[in-house]
C-alpha positions, 0 to 999 in steps of 0.5 A: 872295735879292737875287742870284737876283731881280737874275739873274731880272730880268736874264734877263727883258730879255736873254732874253725882250725882247732874245732873243726867247724868250718862253717864259722868261717862263713861268719868271720871271713868276708867273701873277698877276704884274701891272704896276701901271699897267695899267688893264686889269689884264692879268696873268701871263707871258702879259701880259709875252710879249704886250708883249715880242713887240709890241716885237720886232715893232716893234723886232726889233734891239732891245738892252737895256743894263742899267746897274744892279741894286739889290736890297733885301728882295723888290724889284729896281730896274733901270736899263737903256736900250734902242737899236734900229731901228723897222722894225714897227708900234708903238702904232699908228704905221707903221715910221719906219725910224728908229734910236733909242738911249740911251732910259732906263727904270727898272723896280721888280720885286717877287718872291715864291717866286723869280718876278716878282709885280709891276712898275712902269716909268718910261720915257723915252717922249718921248726915243724918240718924238722919236727916231723923228721922231713928235714934234719934237726941239727944237734939240740934244736927242737923235739925229736919225738 
C-alpha cells in the first residue's frame, strides 16, 4: 500500500501539474478530497485540476523535482521543489517573465481506497515571490534572474 500511495503522489505532480494531463486527477483524487487549509472548503478532483490549470497558465514550463517520498500508514509526505518561468497571470500578478528555481514544498497526503482524500502543504512562497521580483530580495538571498 505504501509504495502504491507514493506512486499516486508522484503521478499527481508529474502527470497533472507538470504534464498538464488534468484528467488524470479524476483517477488519483477522491471525490471529497480536501485541502486542509482551504477556508472555502472546495473539494475533489475538480479543485485539484483548477489549481493545476492556474499554475500551468502562470508557469507553463514548470518542473517539479521530487526529492523524497515517505510513506507511513495511510499518509505520504512529499518533499519537492518547483522551477519555471512566470509567463502568465499568477494570483492577480501580471507576468514578470522571470525564472525561478529551487522553491521547496512539503505535502502531506492522506489516502483511502487508493485515492488522495486530503492534503496539506508547506510552501516557500517567500522564495518564489523574491525570485519573481514581487518582494525585495535581501542581499545574497536566492536568485535574481
